[in-house]
C-alpha positions in Angstrom: -17.6 10.3 -29.1 -15.8 7.1 -28.3 -17.4 4.7 -25.8 -15.4 3.2 -22.9 -15.5 -0.1 -24.6 -13.9 1.4 -27.7 -11.1 3.2 -26.0 -10.4 0.9 -23.1 -6.8 -0.3 -23.2 -6.0 1.9 -26.3 -2.6 2.8 -24.8 -1.6 -0.8 -24.0 0.2 -3.3 -26.1 -2.1 -6.0 -24.8 -3.2 -9.3 -26.1 -5.4 -7.8 -28.8 -2.5 -5.7 -30.1 0.0 -8.6 -29.9 -2.3 -10.9 -31.8 -2.9 -8.3 -34.5 0.7 -7.2 -34.9 2.8 -10.4 -34.3 3.3 -13.4 -36.5 1.3 -16.4 -35.2 4.4 -18.4 -34.0 5.9 -15.4 -32.2 2.5 -14.6 -30.6 2.1 -18.2 -29.4 5.7 -18.2 -28.0 5.1 -15.0 -26.1 1.7 -16.1 -24.8 3.3 -19.3 -23.5 5.8 -17.2 -21.5 3.0 -15.0 -20.1 0.4 -17.7 -19.3 2.6 -20.6 -18.3 5.8 -19.0 -17.1 7.8 -20.6 -19.9 11.3 -19.3 -20.6 11.3 -16.4 -23.0 12.6 -17.3 -26.4 15.2 -14.6 -27.1 14.8 -15.1 -30.9 11.3 -13.5 -30.7 12.5 -10.3 -29.0 13.5 -8.5 -32.2 10.2 -9.2 -33.8 8.3 -8.2 -30.7 10.4 -5.0 -30.4 9.7 -4.0 -34.1 6.0 -4.6 -33.7 5.9 -2.7 -30.4 7.8 0.2 -31.9 5.6 0.5 -34.9 2.5 0.4 -32.7 3.9 3.1 -30.4 4.9 5.4 -33.3 1.4 5.2 -34.7 0.2 6.4 -31.2 2.5 9.4 -31.4 5.3 8.0 -29.2 8.8 9.4 -29.7 10.7 7.7 -26.8 10.8 4.5 -24.9 11.7 3.7 -21.3 12.3 0.8 -19.1 9.7 1.4 -16.3 10.7 -0.1 -13.0 10.1 0.0 -9.3 13.3 0.6 -7.3 13.3 0.6 -3.5 12.3 4.2 -3.3 8.6 3.4 -3.1 7.8 5.0 -6.4 8.6 4.2 -10.0 11.6 5.2 -12.1 12.1 5.8 -15.8 14.8 7.1 -18.2 13.6 8.1 -21.6 15.5 7.3 -24.9 14.2 8.4 -28.3 13.7 6.0 -31.1 15.8 8.1 -33.5 19.0 6.8 -35.0 21.1 8.9 -37.5 20.9 7.9 -41.2 23.7 8.5 -43.7 21.8 11.3 -45.5 21.7 13.4 -42.4 18.2 12.5 -41.4 17.1 9.9 -38.8 15.4 6.6 -38.8 13.3 5.1 -36.0 14.8 2.0 -34.5 14.1 -0.2 -31.5 15.8 -3.6 -31.2 15.2 -6.7 -29.3 18.3 -6.0 -27.3 16.9 -2.6 -26.3 13.6 -4.2 -25.3 15.2 -6.9 -23.2 17.9 -5.0 -21.4 18.6 -1.5 -20.1 21.4 -0.1 -17.9 20.4 2.4 -15.3 22.9 3.6 -12.7 22.4 1.2 -9.8 24.5 3.2 -7.3 22.0 6.1 -7.5 19.1 4.1 -6.1 18.8 2.6 -2.6 20.8 -0.6 -2.4 21.5 -1.1 1.3 25.3 -1.4 0.7 25.0 -3.8 -2.3 26.3 -1.1 -4.7 29.0 1.5 -3.8 29.1 4.9 -5.5 31.9 3.8 -7.8 30.1 0.5 -8.7 27.5 2.1 -11.0 26.3 -0.6 -13.4 22.9 -2.1 -13.0 20.4 -3.7 -15.3 16.7 -3.5 -16.1 15.2 -6.5 -17.9 11.8 -6.8 -19.6 8.9 -8.4 -17.8 6.8 -9.9 -20.6 4.1 -10.9 -18.1 3.1 -7.2 -17.7 2.0 -5.4 -20.9 3.9 -2.4 -22.3 1.9 0.9 -22.4 2.2 4.4 -23.6 2.3 7.3 -21.2 2.4 10.7 -22.9 4.8 10.3 -25.8 6.8 7.4 -24.2 6.5 3.7 -24.7 6.9 2.3 -21.1 8.2 -1.3 -20.8 7.7 -2.8 -17.4 11.0 -4.2 -16.2 12.8 -5.8 -13.3 15.9 -4.0 -11.8 19.0 -5.8 -10.5 22.6 -5.0 -9.6 25.7 -6.0 -11.6 26.0 -9.1 -9.4 22.3 -10.1 -10.0 20.9 -8.9 -6.7 17.4 -7.6 -6.9 17.2 -3.9 -6.3 13.5 -3.5 -6.9 10.1 -4.8 -5.8 9.0 -6.6 -9.0 11.8 -9.2 -9.0 11.0 -10.7 -5.5 7.3 -10.4 -6.3 7.7 -12.5 -9.4 9.9 -15.0 -7.4 7.2 -15.3 -4.7 4.6 -16.0 -7.4 6.8 -18.7 -8.8 7.2 -20.2 -5.3 3.4 -20.2 -4.7 2.8 -21.7 -8.2 5.2 -24.5 -7.6 3.9 -25.6 -4.2 0.2 -25.1 -5.1 0.5 -27.3 -8.2 2.0 -30.1 -5.9 -1.1 -29.9 -3.8 -3.5 -29.9 -6.8 -1.8 -33.0 -8.2 -2.5 -34.8 -4.9 -6.2 -34.1 -5.4 -6.1 -35.5 -8.9 -5.9 -32.3 -10.9 -3.4 -33.1 -13.7 -4.6 -30.4 -16.1 -3.9 -27.1 -14.4 -0.6 -25.7 -15.6 -0.3 -22.7 -13.4 -1.6 -21.2 -10.1 -1.5 -17.5 -9.7 -2.3 -15.1 -6.9 -4.6 -12.2 -7.8 -5.2 -8.9 -6.1 -7.6 -6.0 -6.1 -6.2 -3.1 -4.1 -8.8 -0.5 -2.9 -7.0 2.9 -2.9 -8.0 5.6 -0.4 -6.9 9.2 -0.8 -7.6 12.8 0.1 -8.2 15.8 -2.2 -7.4 19.3 -1.0 -7.5 22.7 -2.8 -4.1 23.4 -4.4 -4.0 27.0 -3.4 -4.2 25.9 0.3 -1.7 23.1 -0.2 0.8 25.5 -1.6 0.6 27.6 1.6 1.5 24.7 3.9 5.1 23.8 4.1 4.4 20.6 6.0 2.1 19.3 3.2 4.6 20.3 0.5 7.6 18.7 2.3 6.1 15.7 4.0 2.6 15.0 2.6 1.0 15.4 6.0 0.0 18.2 8.4 2.5 18.5 11.2 0.4 21.2 12.9 -3.4 21.6 13.0 -6.1 21.8 15.7 -9.3 19.8 15.5 -12.0 21.5 13.4 -15.4 22.2 14.8 -16.8 19.5 12.6 -14.9 16.4 11.5 -16.3 13.0 10.6 -18.6 12.8 13.6 -21.9 13.0 11.6 -20.9 10.2 9.2 -22.4 12.3 6.4 -19.5 12.1 4.0 -19.3 8.3 3.6 -21.1 7.3 0.4 -22.4 10.9 0.2 -23.1 12.9 -2.9 -19.8 13.5 -4.8 -19.1 17.2 -5.2 -19.0 18.4 -8.8 -15.3 19.4 -8.7 -14.4 15.9 -7.3 -16.7 14.2 -9.8 -15.0 16.0 -12.7 -11.6 14.8 -11.3 -12.9 11.2 -10.9 -14.2 11.2 -14.5 -10.9 12.3 -16.0 -9.1 9.8 -13.7 -11.2 7.0 -14.9 -10.7 7.8 -18.5 -6.9 7.9 -18.2 -6.9 4.7 -16.2 -9.1 2.9 -18.7 -6.9 4.0 -21.6 -4.1 2.1 -19.8 -6.2 -1.0 -19.3 -6.5 -0.4 -15.5 -9.8 -1.9 -14.4 -11.0 1.0 -12.2 -14.5 -0.1 -11.1 -15.7 1.6 -7.9 -15.5 5.2 -6.7 -17.1 6.9 -3.6 -16.6 9.3 -0.8 -14.8 7.8 2.2 -15.5 8.4 5.9 -13.4 11.5 6.5 -14.2 14.9 4.9 -12.4 15.3 1.6 -11.5 11.6 1.6 -12.3 9.2 -1.3 -11.7 5.7 -2.6 -11.1 4.0 -5.9 -11.2 0.2 -6.3 -10.3 -1.9 -9.3 -11.4 -5.3 -10.5 -9.0 -8.2 -9.6 -6.1 -9.1 -11.8 -2.8 -11.1 -11.4 -0.7 -9.8 -8.5 2.2 -8.7 -10.8 0.0 -6.7 -13.1 -2.1 -5.4 -10.2 1.0 -4.1 -8.5 2.1 -2.3 -11.7 -1.4 -0.9 -12.1 -1.6 0.4 -8.6 1.7 2.3 -9.0 0.3 3.8 -12.2 -3.0 4.6 -10.5 -1.2 6.6 -7.7 0.9 8.5 -10.2 -2.1 9.4 -12.4 -4.2 10.4 -9.4 -1.5 13.0 -8.4 -0.9 14.1 -12.0 -4.6 14.8 -12.8 -5.5 16.6 -9.6 -3.8 20.0 -10.3 -5.9 20.2 -13.6 -8.9 20.6 -11.3 -7.2 22.9 -8.8 -6.7 20.0 -6.4 -3.8 18.1 -4.8 -4.1 14.4 -4.2 -2.7 13.3 -0.8 -1.6 9.7 -0.5 0.0 10.0 2.9 -1.4 7.5 5.4 -2.3 10.1 8.0 -2.4 13.6 6.5 -4.8 14.9 9.3 -4.8 14.2 13.0 -8.1 13.2 14.5 -9.8 11.9 11.4 -9.5 8.7 9.4 -6.2 8.0 7.7 -5.9 6.4 4.2 -5.2 2.8 3.7 -5.1 0.3 0.8 -7.0 -2.9 1.2 -5.2 -5.7 -0.5 -7.9 -8.3 -1.6 -5.9 -11.5 -2.3 -6.8 -14.8 -3.7 -5.3 -17.7 -5.7 -6.6 -19.4 -8.8 -5.6 -21.9 -11.5 -5.2 -21.1 -15.1 -8.4 -23.0 -15.6 -10.3 -20.4 -13.6 -10.8 -22.4 -10.3 -10.6 -20.1 -7.3 -8.8 -22.2 -4.7 -10.2 -20.1 -1.8 -13.8 -20.5 -2.8 -15.6 -22.7 -0.2 -18.4 -23.8 -2.5 -21.9 -24.7 -1.3 -20.6 -27.2 1.2 -17.3 -26.1 2.6 -17.2 -28.9 5.2 -17.0 -31.4 2.4 -14.6 -29.4 0.3 -11.3 -30.9 1.5 -9.2 -29.1 -1.1 -10.6 -25.8 -0.1 -10.0 -26.6 3.6 -6.4 -27.5 3.0 -5.7 -24.2 1.1 -7.6 -22.3 3.9 -5.4 -24.0 6.5 -2.3 -23.1 4.5 -3.3 -19.5 4.8 -4.1 -19.7 8.5 -0.8 -21.4 9.2 1.1 -18.9 7.0 -0.4 -15.8 8.8 0.3 -17.3 12.2 3.8 -18.5 11.5 4.8 -15.3 9.7 2.7 -12.6 11.3 5.9 -10.6 11.8 6.6 -10.6 8.0 3.1 -9.4 7.3 3.4 -6.6 9.8 6.8 -5.4 8.6 5.7 -5.6 5.0 3.4 -2.6 5.7 5.8 -0.7 8.1 6.5 2.9 7.2 6.7 6.1 9.2 3.3 7.2 7.8 1.5 4.0 8.5 2.7 3.9 12.1 0.4 7.0 12.7 -2.6 5.2 11.2 -2.6 1.6 12.5 -4.9 1.0 15.5 -7.4 3.9 15.1 -10.1 5.4 12.8 -11.0 2.2 10.9 -7.4 1.1 10.5 -6.7 -2.3 12.0 -4.4 -2.7 15.0 -0.7 -3.6 14.7 -1.5 -7.0 16.1 -2.1 -9.5 13.3 -5.2 -11.7 13.5 -7.6 -13.4 11.1 -11.4 -13.1 10.7 -13.1 -16.1 9.2 -16.8 -15.5 10.1 -19.4 -17.8 11.6 -19.7 -20.5 8.9 -16.0 -21.2 8.5 -15.4 -21.0 12.2 -18.2 -23.6 12.8 -16.6 -25.8 10.2 -13.1 -25.6 11.8 -14.6 -26.2 15.3 -16.3 -29.4 14.0 -13.1 -30.7 12.5 -11.0 -29.9 15.6 -13.5 -31.7 17.9 -14.4 -34.5 15.5 -18.1 -33.6 15.9 -20.7 -33.5 13.1 -21.0 -30.1 11.3 -24.6 -28.9 11.8 -24.3 -26.2 9.2 -25.4 -22.6 9.3 -29.1 -21.8 8.6 -29.7 -19.6 5.6 -31.8 -16.6 6.8 -34.0 -14.6 4.5 -33.9 -10.9 4.8 -37.5 -9.6 5.0 -37.6 -5.8 5.3 -41.3 -5.5 5.9 -42.1 -3.8 2.6 -44.0 -5.9 0.1 -42.4 -4.3 -2.9 -38.9 -5.0 -1.8 -37.3 -8.3 -2.8 -36.6 -11.0 -0.3 -33.0 -12.3 -0.4 -30.8 -14.6 1.6 -28.5 -13.1 4.2 -24.8 -14.0 3.9 -23.7 -16.6 6.4 -21.0 -14.4 7.8 -20.7 -10.7 8.5 -17.8 -8.4 7.5 -15.2 -7.2 10.1 -13.6 -3.8 9.4 -11.4 -4.1 12.5 -9.6 -7.2 11.4 -6.2 -7.0 9.7 -6.8 -10.1 7.7 -10.4 -11.0 6.9 -12.0 -13.7 4.8 -14.6 -12.1 2.6 -16.2 -15.0 0.7 -13.6 -16.3 -1.8 -10.6 -14.1 -0.9 -8.8 -12.5 2.0 -8.7 -8.8 2.6 -5.4 -7.6 4.1 -6.4 -4.2 5.5 -3.1 -3.0 7.0 -1.4 -1.5 4.0 -0.9 2.3 4.0 -2.3 4.4 1.2 1.2 5.2 -0.4 2.6 1.7 0.1 3.5 -0.4 -2.9 1.4 -3.6 -2.7 4.4 -5.6 -3.8 5.9 -5.9 -0.3 2.8 -7.3 1.4 2.1 -9.8 -1.5 5.7 -11.0 -1.5 5.4 -12.0 2.1 1.9 -13.4 1.7 2.7 -15.5 -1.4 5.9 -16.8 0.2 4.4 -17.7 3.6 1.5 -19.6 1.9 4.0 -21.3 -0.4 5.9 -22.5 2.7 2.7 -23.9 4.3 1.8 -25.7 1.0 5.4 -27.1 0.8 5.1 -28.6 4.3 1.7 -30.1 3.4 2.9 -31.5 0.1 6.0 -33.1 1.8 3.8 -34.8 4.3 1.1 -36.0 1.9 3.1 -37.2 -1.1 3.5 -40.9 -1.2 1.3 -41.7 1.9 -0.8 -44.9 1.8 -4.0 -43.5 3.3 -4.2 -40.0 1.8 -7.7 -39.1 3.2 -6.8 -40.1 6.8 -3.5 -38.2 6.7 -5.2 -35.2 5.1 -7.8 -35.1 7.9 -5.2 -35.4 10.6 -3.2 -32.6 9.1 -6.1 -30.2 8.7 -7.1 -31.0 12.3 -3.6 -30.4 13.6 -3.3 -27.1 11.8 -6.5 -25.9 13.3 -5.4 -26.8 16.9 -1.9 -25.4 16.4 -2.9 -22.1 14.8 -6.3 -21.2 16.1 -4.7 -18.5 18.3 -4.5 -16.3 15.1 -8.3 -16.5 14.5 -10.3 -13.7 16.1 -13.8 -12.8 15.0 -14.4 -10.0 17.5 -13.7 -6.2 17.8 -10.0 -5.6 16.9 -10.2 -2.1 18.5 -11.0 -3.4 22.0 -8.2 -2.9 24.4 -9.1 -6.2 26.0 -8.4 -8.0 22.7 -4.9 -6.4 22.4 -4.1 -7.6 26.0 -5.5 -11.1 25.3 -3.6 -11.3 22.0 -0.3 -10.4 23.4 -0.4 -11.9 26.9 -2.6 -15.0 26.5 -2.3 -15.9 22.8 1.3 -14.8 22.4 0.8 -12.8 19.2 3.3 -10.1 18.3 2.5 -6.4 18.6 5.1 -4.4 16.8 3.7 -0.9 17.1 6.3 1.0 15.0 8.5 0.4 12.0 11.5 0.6 14.4 10.0 -2.4 16.3 9.0 -4.4 13.2 11.6 -4.1 10.5 14.6 -5.8 12.2 12.6 -9.0 12.4 13.0 -9.5 8.7 16.4 -11.0 9.6 15.1 -13.4 12.2 16.4 -16.9 11.5 13.1 -18.5 10.6 12.3 -15.7 8.1 15.7 -15.9 6.5 15.4 -19.7 6.2 11.9 -19.5 4.6 12.5 -16.7 2.2 15.9 -18.0 1.0 14.7 -21.6 0.7 12.0 -20.5 -1.8 14.5 -18.3 -3.5 12.4 -15.2 -3.0 15.4 -13.3 -1.5 19.0 -14.0 -0.9 20.4 -13.2 2.6 22.3 -10.2 1.1 19.0 -8.9 -0.4 17.2 -9.2 2.9 20.0 -7.4 4.8 19.9 -4.6 2.2 16.2 -4.2 2.5 16.3 -4.0 6.3 18.9 -1.3 6.0 16.9 0.6 3.3 13.5 0.4 5.0 14.9 1.7 8.3 16.9 4.4 6.5 13.7 5.5 4.8 11.9 5.6 8.2 14.7 7.7 9.7 14.9 10.0 6.7 11.1 10.5 6.7 10.9 11.4 10.3 14.0 13.6 10.1 12.4 15.6 7.3 9.2 16.0 9.3 11.1 17.1 12.4 13.2 19.6 10.6 10.1 20.9 8.8 8.4 21.4 12.2 11.4 23.3 13.5 11.4 25.6 10.5 7.6 26.2 10.6 7.7 26.9 14.4 10.6 29.3 14.1 9.5 31.2 11.0 5.7 31.0 11.0 4.0 29.8 14.1 5.9 31.5 16.9 6.1 34.8 15.0 2.3 34.7 14.4 1.6 34.0 18.1 3.9 36.9 19.1 2.4 39.3 16.6 -1.1 38.6 17.7 -0.3 38.8 21.4 1.5 42.2 20.8 -1.5 43.6 18.9 -3.9 42.5 21.6 -1.7 44.0 24.3 -1.4 47.2 22.3 -5.2 47.3 21.9 -5.6 46.9 25.7 -3.1 49.7 26.3 -5.0 52.0 24.0 -8.2 51.1 25.8 -6.6 52.0 29.2 -5.4 55.3 27.8 -8.9 56.1 26.8 -10.5 54.9 30.0 -8.3 53.9 32.9 -11.2 52.2 34.6 -11.4 49.4 32.0 -10.1 46.2 33.4 -9.1 44.5 30.1 -9.4 41.1 31.7 -10.0 39.3 28.4 -6.9 40.8 26.8 -4.8 40.2 29.9 -5.7 36.5 30.1 -5.3 35.9 26.4 -2.0 37.7 26.1 -0.8 35.8 29.2 -1.7 32.4 27.7 -0.4 33.2 24.3 2.9 34.3 25.8 3.1 31.1 27.8 2.4 29.0 24.6 5.0 30.9 22.6 7.6 30.3 25.3 6.6 26.6 25.4 6.8 26.4 21.6 10.2 28.0 21.7 11.5 25.6 24.3 10.1 22.6 22.7 11.5 23.7 19.3 14.9 23.8 20.9 14.4 20.3 22.5 13.4 18.9 19.2 16.5 20.4 17.5 18.6 18.7 20.2 16.9 15.4 19.7 17.5 15.6 15.9 21.1 16.5 16.5 21.6 13.5 18.8 20.7 11.1 16.0 24.1 11.7 14.5 25.6 9.8 17.4 23.7 6.6 16.6 26.0 3.6 15.9 23.7 2.3 13.1 20.3 2.7 11.5 18.7 0.3 14.0 19.8 2.4 16.9 18.8 5.6 15.1 15.3 4.3 14.4 14.9 3.4 18.1 16.1 6.9 19.1 13.5 8.4 16.7 10.8 6.2 18.2 11.7 6.9 21.8 12.7 10.6 21.6 12.1 12.5 18.4 8.5 11.6 17.9 7.7 12.5 21.5 9.3 15.9 21.1 7.4 16.5 17.9 4.2 15.7 19.7 5.0 18.1 22.5 5.8 21.0 20.1 2.6 20.3 18.2 0.4 20.4 21.3 1.6 23.9 22.2 1.2 25.2 18.6 -2.2 23.6 18.1 -3.6 25.2 21.3 -2.2 28.6 20.2 -4.0 28.2 16.9 -7.4 28.0 18.7 -6.6 31.3 20.5 -5.1 33.3 17.6 -7.3 35.3 15.2 -7.6 33.5 11.8 -6.1 36.5 9.9 -2.9 36.1 11.9 -2.5 32.3 11.5 0.2 31.7 8.8 -1.3 28.8 6.9 -4.8 27.2 6.2 -6.4 25.4 9.0 -8.0 21.9 9.1 -11.4 23.6 8.5 -10.0 25.2 5.3 -8.4 22.0 4.1 -11.1 19.5 4.9 -14.0 21.5 3.7 -12.4 23.7 1.1 -13.2 21.6 -2.0 
């Protein structure tokens, strides 16, 4: 039996395979592109393509595809076989450099926000050599960027790569000022922790809402939820363990560094976390991870739910984006070192992040805005919609000392003594962790906790990279060429702390008093919904910053605003129409049938003994009848609200109407149906309950 070390990355054309299969000069040229961002030498493409093809054929591949990430939120692929007809009636297996470098999917069939009309079909995919090709099934998958005929980015990879270039350019300027002339590249790295639910497939199949929308639109609270805190880090059930084992094997074969697995807080909820890698590769890996999670689950009689809030009243699922920046020499630029107060370079990069998060809090918020995530933010271990930063005691003390020009006293290292002689003594960390903070410093990285479970991490990292690049640009412009570098540096760090300390909050992010203080006293934004947040992408300051770093063009920003709001409207529309159909064809008929049978039972009792009061039956039938009438009326009101959306002048108005009207009608209909569920015999209820779903594995 192969060990993990032997089969890890076996389905990836990684550095080991490139070194083994490419001529030395071709390998060095390709490595320079990957490691230093050098322009790809087109002359090497045919040689790389031939080697890649031969490797894939030995692995049993028959097709290749340009694997890309359009603005649908999922990946896309069109498979072409390697076969080419030969004169003797047979076939030969071919794959050229041209086919490696460029593909031509139909750009009008993917979301474009008006960039491409239906009759303007041509689009291009182009090879991203910084992300390794891999084999999935019998197909060689080539990670690519996707653009329109006019060159506009229609995907999430292209602006992500642009943002990484912007960050690299400005970070190198800063490093040069500190005397570092050897670093050739600065790269952001991520490690996205992925939360998810597993439910029995036979129950999933019986729920139209889960099948259509990924979340339960109806469902009363079960007798037991997560109150006992007995699921978190609990013993993993054998069925789930078998799923996790197969998931790990498939991820490891693809070179995905799956590291940690455990039960999460909610019943039937779990988490997988990888080891850090570059942001571009980490984004590709996370998309693959979500796909494989869902593909493997049915083999174990399960369905993997990646919706941000599949169940009301229990934790939703998020994706914690652990982000840092480092040089190609291995120096983590967000590592404080043993004496952070004396580490001026670290303090400047820290201030750049503080300034970026404060200046562009709206961009960070809208980067995670979806209909699903709107249900999750602000409750059950998800951070609030208000952006703030947690730094902890030590860094806070350092910044306070700089701001006030007072000596830094330091934080005393405390030993943890647990009162048992056989247990080791160790030093306590100088800062705690804050699970309520949207953006928390955790030692040598920041944890952005606002992403939803199904989100592509590209969007958040595009905004984060770009905003930090802008801070670094401003700092570099001010510091380059000054006579007294140290004095100017100290003044700038001190000014950043004074100007942006409003974004730093080390307390409880769930406290209502904090939300009030944040918005009314500190002036922080609080965009509670996608409809509130998304239009701010086109605010003047955001357009200026993102276009100046060439991360987006104005046209691309306009199209993304349109697409994201369209996705929001379509998602809620599907949910609302699903609720209407379920109420009409399942819930109301079930309530009526049960009420009729109870009434008939009471009538039979009366016929047998006229003195029987049948008080229980009378009250139950009365309330069920009231609830079925309410559900009927609320269903009609929801239908009217859905119909009114057709009158909206544009997608911004439609999203506002959904926020203000449709969601409220959905909530009212659900309330009546959920109460009816608690009064209706289980055998009559038309689909599995929360108790069935959450505790059925």
